[in-house]
Structure formats: C-alpha cells, structure tokens
KOLPA-391176 format. One record per residue: x, y, z of N, C-alpha, C in turn. Coordinates in steps of 0.1 Angstrom, whole numbers, plus 5000, padded with zeros to 4 digits. Atoms other than C-alpha are relative to their C-alpha. Layout:
XYZXYZXYZ
...
This chain:
500449955013128623596328499049944995
501150065004125323566316499550044986
500449965014123723526281499350114998
500949905000121223776290500850174999
499149865001124024056295500650034987
499350025011126023926265498850084987
501049985010122723976243499850165001
500249844999122224346258501250074995
498749935006125824436250500149984985
499750015017125824296214498750084994
501249915008122424486208500550125000
499249855003124424816218501349994991
499050025011127424686197499850034989
500550005015125624606168498649994998
501349984999122224766169499049914991
500850015012121224726133500549874992
499550115005123024406128498949875001
500950134999120824096116500749915011
499850114989120923846147499549874998
501050145005118323566133499450034988
500849995010117023476103499149855000
500450114999114523216099498950024989
500649985012113023176063500150174996
500149855004111823536051500050115011
499849914990112023676085501150045006
498749944994114823876104499750095011
500049914991115424036134501550055004
498649984996118324256146500249975015
499650014984120124236179499250115007
500949924988118324546193498749984997
501550055000115024406178499849895011
500050124993115624086198500150055013
499849964984116924246231498750095004
501349904996113924516230499149935002
501250104999111424246223500449875013
499850114988113023986248499750125013
500549884989112624316274498649975003
501750004998109024336269499649895004
500650174995108223956270500449995014
499450024987110523936301499050105012
500649954990108524206320498549994997
501450055001105024076307500149845009
500050134996106023736320500350025017
499649994985107223916354498450025006
501649964993103524066356499349875003
500950124997102223706354500649925012
499650074986104223596385501649944998
498750065001107523456367501250125004
498849924995110823556385500949894999
498850085000114223406392500049885004
499950164994114523036397498849934994
501350075003110922966383500449944985
499850115012110822706351498850114990
500849965012109322856315500149884993
500050095010108522566294499750084987
499949955012108822646258500049894988
500250145008107322406231499850074986
500149925013107822576195501249954991
498950035013109522496162501050114999
499249904999112422686155499650134994
500549855002111723066150500150115009
499849854991111923416161499249995012
500650004984109523376189500649915007
499350094990111223066202501150075006
498649954992114523266207499550145008
500249894990112623586220499449945014
500350054990110923356245501249965009
498950034991114223216255500950115004
499249864997115923576258499250065010
500749974986112923666281500549935013
499850084988113223396302501650015006
498749954995117023456305500350115006
500049864993116523806314499550005014
500650014989114423716342500849915011
499050054992117123486357498949845001
500650114998114323216352500649874990
499450115007115122836336499349994986
500550045012114422766300499849825002
500450144996112522416301499849984982
500350045017112922306259499249894999
500950115001110322076248499849994987
500050025017110821906214498549994997
501350005006107821946193499649844995
500250165002108221566186499849925013
500150074988107821456221498349965000
501350044998104521236226499750085011
500849944989101821386249500249965015
499650054986102821166277501350065003
498849934997106221286276500050145004
500349854997105221646277499749995013
500949954989102921596303500949935015
499150044987105521376328501150154999
499149875000108021696319499550115009
500749904995105621966328499749975015
500250034988104621776359501150005009
498750014993108021736369500750145004
499249864997109322096365499050085005
501349924996105822266372500650164998
499849865006106522566350499150135005
501049874996105222916358499350044987
500949955013104222966321500449894991
499850115012104022746290500050084988
500249945014104722916255500349904989
500250105008104022706227499350044985
500550005015103122676188498549935001
501350074999099422586180500249874997
499950125004100522266167500049925015
499850054987101322176205498950025011
501350004994097922286218499549915008
500950104994096221966226501149955010
499150054991099421836244500350075013
500149904991100022136264498850005012
501350014993096522146275499749875009
500350094993096521776286501150015013
499150014991099921826304499650105015
500549934991098522116323498649985008
501250024995095121966335500350005013
499850004989096521916368500850115006
499149904996098422236371499050124996
500849885003095522506371500750145003
499749884999096422876366501450064995
499049985006099422846348499850054987
500449925016099723096318500349924988
499550085014099522926283499950104990
500049885010100423166259500649944985
500250075012100023036223500750134989
499549905012102023176190498849974989
501450035007098923206167498850055009
501449964994095023266174499749955012
500350094988094323186210498749955001
501150055000091522996221499850025016
500649984988089722956254501349955012
499150064988092222956285501350044994
498549935004095123106264500150144996
499849885005096623416255501050014988
499250015013098423526222501550085003
498449965001102223566220499950144999
499649855005102223896204499150095009
500649904990099424036229500950035012
499449984989101323936258501350085000
498749925002104524056245499650164997
500749825001102824416236499750025012
500249964986101824406271501050065009
498949944992105024456285500650085000
499749865000106724766296501449984994
499050025004109624846277501450035008
498949994991113224846290500449875008
499750124994114924576310499549995011
500550034984113524386339501350025008
498950004989115624396373500649894996
499150115002118724206368499949885011
500050124989118723856387501350015009
498849994991121023806416501349934992
499050065008124823726401500149865004
499950184997124823396421499049924996
500850135009121923256400500650004987
499450025014123323106371499449894994
500850135008120922826362499350074991
500549955012119622886328499149914993
500950095008117922576315499849885009
500350134998116622226324499649944987
500150065014117121986294499949875004
500350134995115421656300500449904990
499450135011117021346285499449905007
500350134995115820996289500949925007
498850074991117120776317499949864995
500150125000117620406317498649955006
501250064992114520376338498650044990
501049975011112520526307499250135008
500549874995111920856331500650094997
499449895004113121156319500950075010
499349944990116021346340500050124996
499649845005116421716339501050045004
498949944997119821816334500050175002
499849855001120522176348500850044997
499049935004122522386328500150135005
500049844998124122726336500250094988
499749905007124723046319501549974998
498550015002128522956324500149884988
500150125010128022586306499850064987
500149965018126822776272501050104997
499049885005129123066276501449955000
498650054998132322876285500249914987
499950105010131422616256500150104986
499749925014131122906230501450074999
498749945001134323066240500949894994
499050105003135922726235499649994983
500650005015133722726197501150114997
499249905006135923066194501249974999
498550035002139222916201500049894989
499750135011138722586181499750024987
500449955018136822726150500150144996
499549865006138023076150498650085000
501349945005134323196153500250135006
500249834996133823566154499050064996
501449925003131023836148499650004986
500250035014131523786112499349894993
500650105004130423456110498450015000
501550014998126923346101500049834999
499750124996126323016116498249944994
501250085003123422746103499649925011
500350114989121722556130498949904992
500950095007120022256114499249915010
500750064991118922106146499050075010
500849924994116022226166500750065015
499249954988116822466195499749935014
500450044990115122246217501049885006
498750094999118322036217501250075002
498649924997121722136232500750034989
498950005013123522116197499450114994
500749885009120822376183500450155012
500149884989120622606217501650034999
498449945002124522606215500350094988
500049915011124422746180499450155006
500749864998122023026194500950095012
499249924995124423086222501450034994
498749965006127423116199499350154993
500449875005125123416182500250105012
500449914990124523576216501550035004
498749964994128123536228500950084992
498949925008130123646201499550134988
500349905010127723866180499649964985
500050075016127423636148498549994996
501750045005124323576127499549885001
500450144999122323276134498849974990
501050025011120223126106499349865003
500350144995117622856114498849994990
501350035009114822656094499149955011
500750054992111622586113499949825001
499850155001112022216101500949974989
498750025005115222076088499649924983
499850045017115222026047501250024992
498749995007118221956029500350114988
499749895011117722155997499750115006
500249864995116222446017501450055008
498849944992119322446040501350044992
498549965007121822466013499650104993
500449845007119522755996500550105010
499749874990119922936029501550015001
498849954999123522906029500750074987
499749935012123823015994499850155002
500549894996121423316004500550105010
499849914988122623416035501550015002
498650015000126323336029500749935013
499850054992126623116056501749945002
498450054998130323026070500149885007
500050124989129722776097498749905001
501250084996127122486095500249895010
499950114990126322286126498849914998
501450094998124021966131500949855001
499850124996124421596136500549934986
499550065011126321356109498649984990
501050045009122721226094499750114993
500249885012122021596082500950034993
499049985012125121626065500049874990
500250105010124721286049498750014990
501149975009121321406038500050134991
499549915009122821716024501049984991
499050055010125721546006499450014986
500449965015123621505974499750134997
500349875006122521865973501650074999
498749955005126221945976500849964988
499550075011127221715951499550094988
500649945011124521875925500350165003
499849835001125322265936501150005009
498949964991128722285952500150135001
499849854998129122655943499150075008
500649924993126222725963500649985018
499350014988128522635995501150085001
498749955001131222875984500350085013
499749934988130823076016500549915011
500450104991130722766036501849995005
498650044997134622726057499949895010
499950074988133422506084498649925000
501250094993130922206091500349945013
499950094986130622106128498949915005
500850125001129021786135500149935014
500050074988128121616170498749925000
501250084999125621366182499949874998
499650145006126721046167501449974994
498950055007129320866152500250054986
500049965013130221026120500849894988
499650115008130420736093501150054992
498849955009134020746074499550044986
500450015013132420676039499250154998
500749885001129920986045501050125000
498849915000133121186055500650064988
499450025013134921096024499150064989
500549975010132021176000499650145003
499949844996131421526020501250054992
499149955002134721596015500450024984
500049985018134821525976499150084995
501149915006131821725970500450135004
499649884998133022035988501450015008
498750014992136821995993500350145006
499549904993137222346003499650035017
500949964987135022336036500649885011
499350074988136922196069498849925007
500850064992135021926088500649985015
499450014984135121936127499049955007
500950094991133721656148500350015011
499949994986133221666184499049875007
500650064991132021466213499450085011
500449914989129521626235498649945004
501250074994126421546257499150105006
500749884994123721736272500350035013
499749964987125021696307501450035003
498549994998128721676301500650114992
499749895007128821966275501249934989
499150015009131921996250501249925007
499150114996134221696255501450004993
498750035007136821616226499350034987
500549965014136921716190501449934993
499250025013138821606157499950084993
500149905008139721886139500549984983
499850025014139821916102501349944992
498850045006143421856096500449865008
499750134995143221536116499049924994
500950085003140321416099500449864990
499650105007142221206071500849905008
499250094992144921066093499549925013
500850104990142520936121498550035001
501549995003139220916106498949935009
500950064992137720686131500150065016
499949934986138720896162499250095006
501049874997136421106182500850115002
499049874997139421346188500850025016
499049974989141621486215498750085011
500749924993139921636246500050154999
499949885001139121996244501050075010
498949954991141822226260499150045014
500449944991140922266296499049895007
500750134997138721966298500849865006
499350134997140021666318499449904999
501050145002139021306312501049905005
499750124995139620986325499349894992
500650135005138820606311500249915012
499950094989138020366342499349904998
500750124998137320026349498949985007
501250034990134319866368500650035014
499249984986136719916397500150155002
499849864999136620286391501850055000
498749955003140320306384500450024989
499549945015142220436354500149864993
499350105009142820186325501250014991
499349945007145620166306499750044985
500449955014145820326273499749894990
500750115010143820116243499249915006
501050084993141919946268498950075005
501049924999138220046269499549995015
500449994988136420176298498950125001
500849915000133920426308500750145001
499749885001134620796300499550095012
500349894992134921046328500450164998
499849855004134821436324500150075012
499849874989135721716348500450144995
499549855005136122106341499750085010
500749904989135922296373498949945007
501250054990132922246399499149974992
501250035005129922106384499350124998
500949885003127822376366500850144998
499449884999130922636367500950004987
499349975012132422556331499249894991
500950055012130722276307499349885005
500750094994129522016330498650045006
501249944992125922046343500150025014
499849994984125522136377499149875009
500450104992122721866387499149974993
501250075007119721666379498750075008
500949904992116721896388499049905008
501050074989114821746419500349845000
499850185002116621396415501650015007
498850024994119421386442500849865000
499450145003120121016439500549974985
499550025015120521036400501350105000
498849905002122921346405501249925008
499050054989124821146434500749874990
499550135007125020846408500950064988
499449945013126321066377501450065006
498749954997129221186397500849925008
499150064992132421026411500950095007
499349884994133421296433499750124992
500549905013133621596407500349964988
499750075013134221366379498449974995
501450045006131021316357500449894990
500350115005130120966346499450004987
500749995013129421006310499149884994
500650145002128020636305500549964988
499650055010130020616274501249945000
499050074998132520376268501050034988
499149955009135920466250501549965005
498750014996139620436249500950094995
499349895004142420666245501149934994
498650065007145520566219501350055006
498749954995149120636226500250124998
499849895003148920956211498750085008
501249924992145821086234499150004989
501250005010143121016206499149945008
501250064994139820946222499249894989
500850105009138020626204498749965007
501550054997134020576209500049835001
500350135001133320216217498449945001
501450034997129720186230499350095012
500549954989127220326253499649905012
500050104990127320196286498349975005
501449994997123420286292499049944991
501150045009121920106263499550094989
500549875006121320446244500249964986
499850025012120820426209499750144992
500449865005121420736186499549994986
500650005014119320746156499850144993
500149865007119721056133500350115010
499649894990121421226162499250035012
500750014988118721156187500149915009
499750114988119020976219498949935001
501450084995116520686225500949905008
499750084989117020486256499149864997
500850105001116020126251498949955009
501150044988114220106284498950044996
501249924999111720346277499149944987
500650035009110920186243499549865002
500350144995110719836261499050015009
500949974990108519976286498650044991
501249965009106020126258499649844994
500450105007106119776241499449915008
500650134991105419556272498350085005
501749934998102119816277499449954991
500850075007100819606249499349895006
500650124993098219346263500749884993
499950135006099519086236501649975003
498550024998103619136247500149955014
499650054985105018936273501350055005
498749924995108419076272500950044985
499449935011110619286250501450075002
498949954998114019396244500750084988
500049945010115119666223501850045001
498649975001118819726206500050104988
499749925015120319956178500849904993
499250085011121219806148500450124988
499649905012123019976119499250024988
501049955008121220186096500750114991
499149905008122620356064499650155002
500449855003120220656066500250075016
499949924987120220736105501049965009
498850024991123520596116499749845007
500450104993121620346141498349984995
501450024997117920206141499449945010
500650074987115620086168499749864996
500550144999115119706169499349945009
501050094988112319536190500549864998
500250144998112619206200499149935010
501150004993109419076211499749865004
500750154998108018746230498650045000
501849975001104018726226499449935015
500650104992101818616254499549874995
500450115005100718266248498550034996
501449965002097518296228500150154992
500049855003098618686222500450004983
499849985015098618816185500250154999
499949865002100119136173501050014987
498949995011101919246141501050095003
498949904997104919446136499350124998
500549875003103019726122499250085012
500949974990100619716150500850045014
499349984986103319726179500750164995
499449875003105120036160499250115000
501149904996101920226160499850015013
500450004987101220136196501350115008
498649924995105020286205499750144997
500249885005104020586184499150105007
500849934991101120676205500550025015
499650014985103220646239501350074999
498749944998106620786230500250084986
499749935011108021036204500249894989
499750075011108020906167501349934996
498750045004111620886164500749915007
499850114991111720646193499449874996
500550125003109620386178500749904993
499350085010111020066165500050014986
500349995016111920076129499949844997
500050135005112219686129499549945012
500550114987110319426151500349874996
499950135001111219076154499349945009
501050114990109318786172500949895001
499350164994111018506194499349945010
500550094990110218246215500750035013
499349984986112818316241501350104996
498849915001115718596245501149955007
498950054991119118506255500350085012
499849914989119918606291501149925007
499050034989122618586318499649905009
500550114987122518336348499150115009
501049884989120818666369498850064992
501349975007118018676342499950144991
500049865009119519016323499949924985
499850045012119018996286501450014996
498649995002122418946270499750084982
500449935011121919236243501150004990
498850055009125319166225499649884992
500450145007124018816218498950024990
501249955007120818976208500250054986
499949935011122519206181500649894990
499450115007124618886170498949944992
500950065004121318716163499250064989
500549915010119919006144500850024988
499449995013122619046122500149884992
500550085008122418696112499149954993
501049985008119118736102500050064988
500249915015119918996077500749934991
C-alpha cells in the first residue's frame, strides 16, 4: 500500500475538500494530487525515476508537500533536509545520498550550491526567483504533463531517507518505507480515533518524522493538515481556532510554549479534542498545567524513533495514574528489554529496549541504513531493532524511559548526539579536549552543556566556542553552556565518565 495511491484515492473521494492549510494558502486533495502528478512528470523528464533520491530543503508549506507528493508518485525517495542544518551537514547528506534533484527555498540557496559543487548536472529547483543554474519551482511544475506518471513496481516500497546523527558524528540515513508510514497512520486511527473529519495541526517541520507522520495521516485517512512555516505559539492557537483543529501534534516543548496561550484564551481551543506529543520526556508539571488550562482536551504521549517508528504510548485516561510512564507498547509491536549479554532482564530492571514488528521495513521499523551495511548489522539483533534507549517495564507492563544508551541529548524535541558537538569543539585550535552532556533545562527539557579543556597557552571564551560550533553544526546543537576544566573524570580505559561529569555540573549549579 503506497502513500501516492492513497493520495490519488482521496483526491477522487474528496476532490473539493481542503487537504492542506498553511497560513492564508489552501490546497484541495484534487489540486494536491494533480500538481503532484505534473511535478512528477516534470522530474521524470529530468531523469528522476524509481529508487532515485530527491533532496528537499524547504520550510513547511504547500510547495514542500507538492514536492514530496511528486517524489512518492515516481517511486523515488524523499530526502528531507532541515532548514536548520549547517551548510557542512547538508553537504555531507547530499554527497552521501547523491540526489537526482534538489528542491529548496531561497534561504537554502548558498548551502545547496556548496553541497552540489562536486555533483555537476543535478537539477536545482528553487521556490522563488531563480538565479544562474537554477530553475523556478513554478516553471518546472507547469512544464510537466498532466495525468499520473507510470506507477512504480509494487515491490518498490522505499519512500524516504531520514538522516539522523550517529555517535561518530556522521549522519546515518534511515531508509523508511511506505509501509512504515501507512502502518503507523492506521495505528493512529486505532489509538486516536483519527478519521476523515479530523483537522490535524503539525507544529514541527515536515523534515522530521514527527511532522512527516502528520502529513501521512492526512494522505492516509483524508483529513486536513494545518501547518506553519515556522512554529509560533500564539499563531498556532489562532490556527487551531480559525481552522477548528481537532488534533494537535508536536513535541512537549511546543506544548509547554503554548500553555500560556491556552491559559489566556482557552475558548480558542474549543474544537481541540486531543494533543499528541512525542520526541522527549513530557515533564509532569507541564502536563498538569496543560490539563488545568484546557481540561476538555486529552493528552496522548508516545515513544517513537526515526528508525523504530511508533513504539509505546500513554493514553489520556492513563496520564494521571501513571504520569511518569512512557506507556504500553502499541498493539502489534513487540518489545524486549535486554542486558549487556543480550538476554531479557527481569521486570523493573533497566536495559536496552529492542523492538520488532514484522520484518524490517514491512511495518513500523526502518528497512536499513542507506549505503551503510555495517551500521545496519549493528542496529539489529536478528530481526529485533536495537533502539539505544534504556528503560524498564513495571509489573503491569508499562514502559519507563531511563536514559539514552548512545549519549543522545533531546533539546526541544530535536536529537543532538554529544559526539558531533565534541568534534566541532575539538576542531577549535585552542581546545585540547571536550565532553558534552545534557543538563536539565526548564525551556527545552534538556540543554547541551560542553565541558572543555584548553590547550596549554590556549585562550577561548564560552561565547567564542558557541559561535565556533554554530558555524559547523545546526544552531540547535550548539552548546547552551560552556564550562572550563583542567581535567575530565575518566575510567581506567580513558573514557570520560559522563554521569560523574553531570554530577559535577549539578554541584556547580
């Protein structure tokens, strides 16, 4: 079952129904499907076919969804590029996936040009006024023939490559399938009561799986999707009121930022029946404040990963009794918690969470890491996916999250791996060594804290190192705090003892 097929079917079933809303722009299912067809045919004329990669670097908007629809219709793979990535990060991803075309907004022009410097002949399609070497998105779309392109083979199910940073600092491309997104959407139907009458607000970028999953909801069940080019709390509440949003999706940080708006204007959320949140631990005090502000709205929190998909959830009726739990596994998703020896641990004992739901790529778990067989092999224990998350189950089968086995920091719902920040810091001439950890932060859940040893005679301020990182990695990954040390606590094998480092930082606070 393919997303492109579902879009075409919904275009026939609900041709005049509004499918997409972004500020004052709207697109019906019929318009989205027809424009997706034309753009797909235009891309095919430029050599894009089944299995090719199409990199897309745009903020949320109608053109972004049209570009994704066209890519899916060809059986090509969407490679979403966050507009928050640094030029070096984009260059690595583009070089690794070797796209057949890149579609982007004007704000990404320089980064895309630099990334394609070693890949001549790749079409560059820009939303806006084109410059030398570029084609205008509108002109490319208009050049495409009407009518659907030839359908890709039924067996060709790969539909996206989502790059997620690894502990080595080099991004890995998780290959997702149509089945991954469709199965997750049908799980949303079962868990959330989602149907074609719903209006869904996506508060996160389509470049991330959380946002893309909300788009998959619209395509799968025929509901309306409401987006913002960039999240704004007051604007999001206005959109809820204006569009009569029934389901709002995002990360806990988003809803923490929206809570004061809900408190000021609870009547604006009268249409809202459900908030669905993932991406980080939802602080209990924020849950309580949110419930007090809009008591008629149910809160559904869930554990999901780019690679592992939809894993476990805590339903609205369970929030008060088990506020600290991640929830129970989604129906059909098998889970295990194992120790270092790979054997299951007893209930109540923490270990690494493993997930399985059919063969990789057939249900919720990714198929593989793109062009990285070693990483793929390491990620699976047989057909069980190793999530890298540490957690435990209680006696009643509720999962509790403990820590991230791979030193990942989640700040504002965005994943930051400490290693890539450390690499950026050590690239500074004055830095001899660095270790990065996550520390509690009231605004973002966690903040990136850097612990730095300077070279003998070296000099650098905290602000200088933060700016140094900003030029090398996405802005949200840069350290929020920088502390200088003479030495770092280490094990006998020389590894930094990060838990001890966190204790030191907590003592300094």
